[in-house]
C-alpha angles and dihedrals in degrees: 000000000000105000113128113247089206088078087077112081121239133036131102122345119235092259092049092049091049092050092048091050092049091052091048092052094050096045095044092051091049092045094052092047091053100039106036090103091051091050088051093052091046090050091052093048092046091048094051094044099045096033087224135088112311092227122072117206128187138169113254135175116249141173115341089007094289116149122233138171114257117207125211137155110269113257101163136059116255111252124209092226130049110264138188120296088221116099122198131195109271093023105170090221091069112097126222092254089042091060090055093046092050094046092050093038089232089131088071096058097092088061086077083081090055089052092049091050092051097248092113145016129221091246128033143082112324111257111257127220113250110283101043096068088053088067093062112108135178114339090002088075087073084087088072092058092078135051113263115252141230087226138003145150095291092047091052093044089055097037087132094047094127091055091047092051091047089063094054125094090217109025096181093052092047090049093049097044103034116013101038096049090048091051089052090053093048093047093048089054090049093053096044092050100033117167127173093226089058090056089053090049093050092049091050093048090050093052097046098036 
């Protein structure tokens, strides 16, 4: 997918995007300097518990539809066959250490590197696996005009997404028909009405939640 999301009207102005990027750079550099030891401990614990590499990497779709490799601490056992990208509460693939990492959000810390590199932002739509971004049509492609985020309004709205999916008879269908379209709506509203103070609020809510 190579179409330029900028072809869709709306979104952040150049000055807003530059200010957002400057904030991301400063905070990501500070965050990595303060948390590198914690990432190291998490990597060691995840490696021992999963008996696989402590880092989990996956291809995601970013700004302008470009793919990048997202980095997280491993929270699930490696499976020999490709599985679903949908994770439910109580998923047997989640390791004991993984449950702690997910609950404390420590598994997200390596994404500070993605922010520093420019793949991601602190706040924005979560980066989708290839396939979902292809479904965006018309004004929905405005989502590709910004860098995907570690957190954001849709992420916070569906903070209990795994528990919600665990209650569904067909989690993938419910995600595709209910949750994903609602996330698109929430993220479009975020981009069209972007304010720096809202980014600060979303970051704070993510940390204290």
